[in-house]
N, C-alpha and C positions, 0 to 999 in steps of 0.2 A: 379813441387812440390812447387816451390817458389810462383807461381801464385795461387795455391790452398791455400797456407798458407796466402797469402795476402787477398784472398777472405774470408777465415774464420775469419781473424782478422777484416776485414771490416764489415762482417756480425755481429760479436760480438759487435763492436763499435756501429753499427746501432741499435741493440737490446737494448744495454745499454742506448743509446740516447732516444729510444722510451719509455723505462721504466721511465727515468728521466722526460721526457716531460709529461708522463701520470700523474705524481703527480701535474702538474700545470693545468691539465684539470679539469672541474667541477666535484665535487663529487656528488652533488645533481642534479637530472634530473627532469624537470617539463615538462609535455606535456599537452596541453589544446586546446579544440575546443569548439565552441559556435554555437548555432543555434536558430531560432525563430520558434515556433510551434503554429499554430492557434487553440489553445485549452487552457482551464483553467489550472492553475498550479495543481489543484487537480487531473485532469485526467493524466497529464504527470507524476506527482509524483508517482502515484499508479502503473504505468507501471514499475517503478524501485524499489519501496519499496516492491513489491511482487516479489520475486526472480523467481517464476515460469513463470513470464511474460518475462523474459530475452530471452527465446528461440524465442520470436516473433520479437526481434529487434537487440539484441547484435550479432555482426558479429562473434565473437569467438564461441558463442554457436551454430552457424549455419554451422561451418566448417566441423563438423563430426556428421551426423544424428544418428550414433550409439554410441555417447558419453554417458557414464553411469553417471547419476546424482543422488545424494541423498541429500535431504533437511533436515536441522535441525531447531528446534524451529518453525516448521510450514512454514518456508521459507518466513515469512513476518515480516518486521519491525526490530527494534533494537535488536541485538544479533542473528538474523536469519542468516543462512549461507547455503551454498551448497558445496559439494565436487564433482569434476568431474574426470573422468578417460577416456582416449582416447588412441587408438592405433596409432593415427595420430601424427607425429612428431611435427607439427605446433600447436597442441593442448595440448598434454601431460596430466599431472595430477596436481591438485591443490585444493585450497579451497578459497572461497570468503565469507567474513563476513560483514554484515552491522553493523558498530560500533556505529553509531549515526543516528537517524532519527527524524527530526523536520518537522512535516506535512506541506507540500506545500512550504517549505523554503529551506531545504537542506538534503542531505543524504551523510554520510561518509562511506567508505568501506576500508577493508584491504584484500589484495590478497596474498596468500601463494603459490608460484610456486615451492614448495618443494626444490629440489637441486638448482633451479635457483634463490632462494632468495625471499624476500617479497617486497611489495609495498603498498602504500596507494592511495586512490582516493577519489574524492568527486563530487557531483552534486549540483548545485545551481539553484534555480528556481525564476524567477522574472516576475510576471504577470502584464500586463498593457492592459486594454481594452479587456480582454478576450483572449489575446495572451500571450504566455510564452516564455521568453528567457531562454534557458537552457545552463549552462556551465558544461562541463565534463572535469575533470582534473585528472592527474596521477602524483604521486611523488614517487621517490625511491632514496635510498642512495647506491651508488656504492661502498662505502668503499675504501679500499686501493688496490684493485685489478687493476693492470695496464690495463689488457685486457678489464675489465669491463668499465674502464674510457674511453678507446677509443671507445668501443661499444656505450657508452652513447651519443656520438656525433651523432649517427644515430637513436636514439630512436624516436625523433620527426618525422623523415621521415618514420620510420617503423610502429609506433603506431598511429600517427596522422590520417592517412587515414581511419583506422578502427574506430576511434572515430567519424570522419566526417560521415562515412557511417552509423554508429550506430545511430547517431542523425537523419539522414535522414530517417532511418527505424522507429525510434521512432515517428517522425513527421507523417508518414503515419498511424501508428497504432493509435496514439492519435487523429488525425483529423478524422479518420474513426469512432472512438467511438463517437465523438461529432456529426458527420453527421447522424449516425444511432441512436442517442439519447439513447445509452446504459447506464444503471445505473452503477455507480461506487460503488463497494462493498468494505467496509473497516472493519477492526477490531476496535470495539468501546467498551471501558470499561465505563459503566454507574455506578457512585457511588451510594451507598445506599440512599434511600429517604423514607420519611413517605408518606402515601397515605390513601385515603378513596376510597372505590369502591363498586360496586354492581356486584355480580356474579350470573348468571342464565343460564338455558338452553333455547335457543331461536331458533325458526325456521329460516332457512337461509333467506327466503323471507321477514321476519319481522325485520331483524337486524337494518336497517336504522331507522325505526320508534321507536324501543325499545331503541336504543342508545340515541335518542333525549330525551326520557322520563327519562332514567337513569341519563344522564348528568344534566338534569334539577333538579332532586332530589338531586344529589350530590352537585350542586352549592347552592341549598337552605340550605342544611345541613351545608356546609362550612360557609355560611353567618350567620346562626343561632348560630354556635359555635364560631364565631369570628376568624375563621382561615383565612390564606392567601394561595392562590394558588401559588405554586412555579414553576410550569412548565405547559406545555400544556396537555390537556386530552389525555388519551391513552386507547387502548383496547387490551386485550390479548385473543387470540383464543386458549384456553387450549386443546380443542379436537373438531373434526368435525366428526360426525357419520351420514353419509348420508346427510340429510337436517337439522339435529339437531346440534346446535353449543353450546358448553360450553363456554360462553362469559363472560368476566369480563371487565367492564368499570370502569376506575379509574382516579383520579386526584391527583397529588402530592400536598402535603400541608406542612405547616411550623412547624409541630409538631405532637406528638402522640395525639390521641383522643379516647374516649370511644365509641365503636360501638353502633349503635342504629337501631333497626328494621332490615330492609334489608341491611342497610349500614354497611359494615365491614371496619376495618382499620388495618394497620400494617406497617411494615418497609420492603421495597423491598431491598433484599440484593444486594451488588455490584456484577455485572456480566459482562462477556465479550460477545459481540454480533457480528454477521456478519450483517452489517447494510448498507442500501442504501436509498437515497431519491427518492420518486416517485413524478413526476411532472404531474399535471393534474387531471382529474376527478377520483372519487373513483371507477367508473365503470371499469377502466383499471388497478386497483391495482393488479389483479391476474398476470399480465405480469411481474411486478417487483418482486412479490413473487416467481414466477417460476425461474426468473433469479438468485435470491439470493440462492434458494435451489440448483440450479445447481452449483453455485460457491462453496457452502459448500461441495458438493460432489467432485468437481474437486480439491479442496485444502485440502481434507482429514480431515475435521473437523467432530465432532460428535454433532448432535443436542441434546440439553438437556431440551427442553421444547417447548411450543407453541409460535408462533410468536406474537410480539407486534407491533401495529401501533400507532404512535404518530402523532396527528393531529396538524401540525405546523401552519396551516392557519385556521382562523375562517371564515367559509363560510358566516356568517352573516355580517362580515365586508368586505369580499372580495367575491362578488358574481360571479366573472369571474372564472369558473372552470379551465381554462387553467393556472391560477396563483396559484392554490392550491399546497401545498407541504406537503407530508406525509412521515414521517420517518418510515421505516420498519426495525424491529430488530428481529433477530433470535438468541436465546441463544445457545452458542456452547461451546465445550470443545476441 
């Protein structure tokens, strides 16, 4: 009986000592891993900024193929989030929110593990010579819970390997996109602007010729009116019916103007687009159009109008087709 009493007293003293020591252990926990990805920051950033992409690289998202995920705010960019539910003990349930998103520079996140508490995280992107150094970090406050403080000593060993593996997966995903020259589709908000344009129905086979004529007329009108072009020319394909295209060719200008003859004018409203850059000849534009259309479907957006092409390279100044850049914009909701 005396031995049992001594054992219980010893155990109590040990537990008291453990509790006391716990309050001298770090309250704040920081876990961080870094890696280098042979891809531009724009590519890497968008694999994280679009939460639907996390299933392709994040280790935790791959632990349970039956995990139930719901996305909020379209799952892209600042204030977007997703909730997950899993029957696997190692996955559980929770919510991840993007609290800040600065394109190609940084992304901040908040994770709510329900009864397990909350944590914050961030990703930093540093591009040099086409390669991106990515930093992935995790921070949490363990509070005054003695057990949590002791567990905090093991966080780096428990979480660090998952961060390392996640960055390795992200490297494979991003570098494959670059190798396969896949477009990067982003949500882009274009502010309102004044424009002059010509809108006509044109046969598909005559589009290139007619565009040249329309843009020539528009530039002449702009010069005659003493206007300034404020951006590159664009074309909107309002509707395609077989080989007949409802085409509008326009040029942004620095103010409102009275329309004249075939030339119309107006103010393009502020809109959100699913946009991507096409590199190379105009003859291959359809491939990028198809890619964006599929992205819109996969990300559950609704198309609200015809696509717009913005011709970012002047073929007269840059005759090499391989260096041409065309921005393609699909209005969405």
